[in-house]
C-alpha positions, 0 to 999 in steps of 0.5 A, a space after each residue: 485512487 485516480 481522483 487522488 493522483 489527479 488532485 480532484 478533491 471533490 470528485 475523489 471524495 464524492 467517489 469515496 462517499 459513493 463506494 462507502 454507501 454501496 458497501 452499506 447498502 449491500 451489507 458487506 461492511 464485515 467482508 475483507 473486501 470492505 476492509 480494503 475498500 475502507 483502507 483505500 477510501 481512508 487514503 483518498 481522504 487522508 490525501 485531501 486533509 480529511 485526517 479525522 475521517 481517514 483515521 475512523 476508516 482506518 479503524 474500521 479496516 483494522 477491525 475488519 482485518 483483525 476479525 478475518 485475517 491472520 495477525 501476520 497477514 501482509 495487508 496489515 503492514 500497508 494498513 499500519 503504514 497508512 495509519 501511522 501517516 495520518 496519525 503523524 499528520 494529526 500530531 499523534 507522533 507516539 501512536 504513529 511511531 508504533 504503527 510504523 514499527 508494527 508495519 516494519 516488524 510485519 514486513 521483516 517477518 514476511 520479507 521474501 527471500 533472495 531468489 524471489 527478489 531476484 526474480 522480481 527484479 528481473 520481471 521489473 527489468 523486463 517491463 522497463 525493457 518493454 517500455 511499460 514501466 512508469 516508475 521502478 524502485 529497486 531496494 539497496 539490497 538488490 543493487 548487485 543485480 545491476 551487474 546481472 542486468 549489464 551481463 543480460 544487456 551484453 549477452 543480447 548484444 552478441 
């Protein structure tokens, strides 16, 4: 992830190759952890324009996830979203659309309730207040919490 974010193509691809070789050497290809590593490696390769190799790794991840995880496991949503992005970049728009819709369906099915969202928003606000946040995204459904945040701020001034 670091090399992807730093846009260091050769180091990123080298790290992916080494990680994949280690998974093979240790014979861990069928583990859920390996599936997640396949997903992360594919994301790196996709970011550097290696669409076919990324798509193949997303396929390996999907195979492992389908073998070990429940069909409604939230990890599939991230996989489908990433698969959709590489498919779209390859021009396979119908397949990409299906993956995006599958990801959305899982997210809607697994959507946290309002209490969890409020708790997470308060935790995020604490991180921001402590100066530890690098970015914060608040969904539109949580805009009502702005009033809560203002109330917290006003309460601390007293």
